[in-house]
C-alpha positions in Angstrom: 2.9 -0.6 -28.6 2.9 -0.6 -24.8 5.7 -0.5 -22.4 7.4 -3.4 -20.4 7.0 -3.2 -16.6 8.5 -5.0 -13.8 6.2 -5.0 -10.7 7.8 -6.5 -7.5 5.0 -7.6 -5.1 2.6 -7.7 -7.9 0.4 -10.2 -6.4 -0.6 -8.2 -3.6 -3.8 -6.1 -3.2 -2.4 -3.0 -4.8 -0.1 -4.9 -7.2 -3.0 -6.7 -8.8 -4.9 -3.5 -9.2 -2.0 -1.8 -11.1 -1.1 -4.9 -13.0 -4.9 -5.2 -14.3 -4.8 -1.5 -15.3 -1.5 -1.7 -17.2 -2.6 -4.8 -19.0 -5.9 -3.1 -20.1 -3.5 -0.6 -21.9 -1.8 -2.9 -24.0 1.4 -3.1 -21.8 3.4 -6.2 -20.8 3.8 -6.9 -17.1 6.4 -9.1 -15.5 5.7 -9.8 -11.9 8.2 -10.8 -9.2 6.8 -11.9 -6.0 7.8 -14.6 -3.5 4.2 -15.0 -2.4 5.0 -14.5 1.1 1.4 -13.8 1.9 0.2 -17.1 0.0 -2.1 -14.9 -2.2 -3.9 -16.7 -4.9 -2.7 -16.1 -8.4 -5.9 -15.5 -10.3 -4.4 -13.2 -12.9 -4.3 -14.5 -16.3 -3.3 -12.5 -19.5 -1.3 -13.1 -22.7 1.0 -10.3 -21.8 1.5 -11.3 -18.1 4.5 -13.4 -16.7 4.7 -14.2 -13.1 7.8 -15.3 -11.3 8.0 -16.6 -7.8 11.1 -14.5 -7.0 12.2 -12.9 -3.8 13.6 -9.3 -4.0 16.7 -10.3 -1.9 17.7 -12.7 -4.8 19.5 -10.1 -7.1 20.7 -12.6 -9.7 17.2 -14.0 -10.2 15.8 -10.3 -10.4 18.5 -9.6 -13.0 17.5 -12.4 -15.2 13.8 -11.5 -15.7 14.7 -7.8 -16.1 16.0 -7.8 -19.4 14.5 -5.2 -21.8 12.4 -3.7 -19.0 11.2 -0.3 -19.6 10.0 0.6 -16.0 10.2 -0.8 -12.5 7.3 -0.5 -10.0 8.5 -1.6 -6.7 5.9 -2.7 -4.2 7.3 -5.6 -2.7 7.7 -5.2 1.2 6.4 -7.0 4.2 3.4 -5.2 5.5 1.2 -5.9 8.5 1.7 -4.6 12.1 2.0 -8.3 13.5 5.0 -8.7 11.2 6.5 -5.4 12.4 6.5 -6.7 16.0 7.3 -10.3 15.4 9.7 -10.3 12.4 11.3 -7.0 12.4 14.7 -8.4 11.1 13.0 -9.7 8.1 10.9 -6.6 7.4 14.1 -4.6 7.3 16.2 -7.3 5.2 13.4 -7.4 2.5 13.2 -3.5 2.5 16.8 -2.7 2.5 18.1 -5.6 0.4 15.1 -5.1 -1.9 15.8 -1.4 -2.8 19.6 -2.1 -3.1 19.1 -5.1 -5.5 16.7 -3.2 -7.7 18.8 -0.2 -8.2 21.7 -2.3 -9.0 19.6 -4.3 -11.4 18.3 -1.2 -13.2 21.8 0.1 -13.5 23.2 -3.2 -15.0 20.2 -3.5 -17.3 20.0 -0.1 -18.3 16.4 0.5 -16.9 16.0 4.3 -16.5 12.5 4.6 -15.0 11.5 3.5 -11.3 8.4 4.0 -9.3 8.7 3.3 -5.6 5.9 2.6 -3.2 6.6 4.2 0.0 4.2 4.8 3.1 2.7 7.5 5.3 4.7 5.6 7.9 7.8 7.4 7.0 6.5 10.5 8.8 4.5 8.8 11.7 2.8 11.5 13.9 2.7 14.5 11.5 3.3 17.9 12.9 0.5 19.3 10.9 -2.8 17.8 9.4 -3.3 17.5 6.5 0.2 16.5 5.8 2.0 17.2 2.5 4.9 15.6 0.9 7.4 18.0 2.5 6.8 16.8 6.1 10.1 15.8 8.0 10.5 12.0 8.1 11.0 10.4 11.7 11.5 7.3 13.4 10.3 8.1 17.1 11.8 5.0 18.9 14.5 3.0 17.3 13.9 0.3 20.0 10.3 -0.2 19.1 10.3 -3.1 16.4 7.1 -1.4 14.9 9.2 1.0 13.1 11.0 -1.6 11.2 8.6 -1.3 8.2 8.9 2.7 8.4 12.6 2.4 8.5 12.8 0.3 5.4 10.5 2.7 3.7 12.5 5.8 4.6 15.7 4.1 3.6 14.2 3.2 0.3 13.0 6.6 -0.4 16.5 8.1 0.4 18.4 5.8 -1.7 16.2 6.3 -4.8 16.4 10.1 -4.4 20.0 10.0 -4.2 20.5 7.6 -7.1 21.8 9.2 -10.4 21.2 6.5 -12.6 17.4 7.1 -13.6 16.0 9.7 -16.1 12.8 9.4 -14.0 12.5 8.2 -10.6 9.1 8.9 -8.6 7.8 8.0 -5.2 4.3 7.7 -4.2 2.8 7.3 -0.6 -0.5 5.5 -0.6 -2.8 6.2 2.6 -5.0 3.5 3.8 -6.2 1.9 0.4 -9.0 -0.4 0.6 -11.6 -2.4 -1.3 -12.5 -6.0 -2.3 -10.0 -8.9 -1.9 -7.4 -7.3 0.2 -7.2 -10.2 2.7 -8.3 -9.9 6.4 -5.0 -8.4 8.0 -6.0 -4.7 7.2 -8.4 -2.3 9.4 -11.6 -2.5 7.3 -11.6 -6.2 6.3 -10.9 -6.7 10.2 -13.8 -4.8 11.2 -16.0 -6.5 8.9 -14.8 -10.0 10.1 -15.5 -8.9 13.8 -19.1 -7.7 12.7 -19.8 -11.3 11.3 -18.3 -12.9 14.2 -20.0 -10.8 16.9 -23.3 -11.1 18.4 -23.9 -8.1 20.8 -20.3 -6.7 21.5 -17.5 -5.5 19.0 -14.1 -4.9 20.6 -11.8 -2.2 19.2 -8.3 -1.1 19.9 -8.5 1.7 22.5 -11.3 4.1 22.4 -11.1 4.3 18.6 -10.3 7.9 18.7 -7.5 7.7 16.3 -8.3 9.0 12.9 -7.4 8.1 9.3 -8.4 9.0 5.7 -9.3 6.0 3.4 -9.0 5.8 -0.3 -11.1 3.3 -2.5 -8.8 1.0 -4.7 -10.4 2.3 -8.0 -9.5 5.9 -7.0 -6.0 4.8 -6.0 -5.6 3.2 -9.6 -6.7 6.4 -11.2 -4.2 8.4 -9.0 -1.4 6.0 -9.7 -2.0 6.4 -13.5 -1.9 10.0 -13.4 1.6 9.8 -11.5 2.8 7.2 -14.0 1.9 9.6 -16.9 2.8 12.9 -15.3 4.7 12.3 -12.2 8.0 14.4 -12.2 11.5 13.1 -11.7 12.5 12.8 -8.0 9.1 13.9 -6.9 7.0 12.5 -4.0 3.4 12.2 -4.4 0.7 11.2 -1.7 -2.1 9.0 -2.7 -5.4 9.1 -0.7 -8.3 11.3 0.3 -8.8 14.0 2.7 -12.1 12.7 4.2 -10.5 11.9 7.8 -12.7 9.7 10.1 -12.0 8.4 13.6 -11.9 4.7 13.7 -14.7 4.5 16.2 -17.0 6.3 13.6 -15.7 4.1 10.9 -16.8 1.1 12.8 -20.2 2.6 13.4 -20.6 3.2 9.7 -19.7 -0.4 8.8 -22.2 -1.8 11.5 -24.9 0.5 10.1 -24.1 -1.1 6.6 -24.3 -4.5 7.9 -27.7 -3.9 9.5 -26.7 -5.6 12.8 -27.2 -4.3 16.4 -23.8 -4.3 17.9 -22.2 -2.4 20.8 -18.6 -1.1 20.6 -16.4 -2.3 23.5 -12.9 -0.6 24.1 -9.7 -2.5 24.6 -6.1 -1.7 25.4 -4.2 0.5 23.0 -1.0 -0.5 21.0 2.1 1.5 22.0 3.2 3.7 19.2 0.0 3.8 17.2 -0.4 7.1 15.1 -3.1 9.3 16.6 -4.1 11.2 13.2 -3.2 10.7 9.7 -4.6 12.6 6.6 -2.7 13.5 3.6 -2.7 16.8 1.7 -3.3 15.7 -1.9 -3.0 19.1 -3.6 0.1 17.9 -5.5 -2.0 15.0 -6.8 -5.1 17.3 -7.5 -2.7 19.3 -9.8 -2.0 16.3 -11.8 -5.8 16.0 -12.5 -6.9 13.7 -9.6 -10.5 13.7 -8.6 -11.8 10.9 -6.5 -15.0 9.3 -7.6 -16.0 7.2 -4.4 -16.5 8.8 -1.1 -16.2 6.8 2.0 -19.7 5.4 2.3 -19.8 4.4 -1.4 -16.5 2.4 -1.1 -17.5 0.9 2.3 -20.7 -0.4 0.8 -18.8 -1.9 -2.2 -16.1 -3.5 0.1 -18.8 -4.9 2.5 -20.8 -6.4 -0.3 -17.7 -8.2 -1.7 -16.6 -9.4 1.8 -20.1 -10.5 2.9 -19.9 -13.1 0.2 -16.3 -14.1 0.7 -16.2 -14.4 4.4 -17.9 -17.7 4.9 -14.3 -19.4 4.9 -13.1 -17.1 7.5 -16.0 -17.8 10.0 
């Protein structure tokens, strides 16, 4: 007999991947998602229940959380455009969401909680690769970009200081990518630009900022390890240590596309992080071994988008 999970934001890219994995192991999944991004719900399973609920609505959350064994909290407003354009909403969803869920867990006697945080909580890290003990920071409270980071940081602090759980675990995904993640993330954006470009492809700044990317299948493997072995009040990075400059990432995807394009630099966005690469030693100690290097993951992702992209052109 499996467990009964509540997943907030379960219709998102990562949410769907976690949901499918849990369902394959005979668990029951209840999704609470207001579908802010208008994602297509193509998940069908006898042990899956989807409710159109906003995490800011505590009474609705409480109603669907009866007899839940564990909460996986993913719901947040992501996307750099939203950080700048709707910072109040980003913060409201982030802060009200974590407060409501902790209260619901206390009232419904739910003793297990997994929180999706973000590498945004530590911004420009003082050392690379960056482990889970890095100081958290908000470099400029006047810059609305940090609305997302602030919401995640507060969520971490609230969960770590809650005494109601027998097991609460935080995980920080680092640039997870793969098929069907929409077109508002860096790799799908690059693929879309490649299909729209004839000779030149514009990138932000000179493309010297670097990131490490983790393919969705490897993320799910890592998350399952944390679900099984993650220790109470511990934080775990999820990602890889295969760091790459964005300019080189673009070149790799252009090579996969077999198009002849020249990269054109544009103005950089204020506050963008220069380097980000997680230390995943803690995750490896749980048994994590990524199976997809960047080239493998990019080829799989490009293949999927090359078929889906027609509606975006």
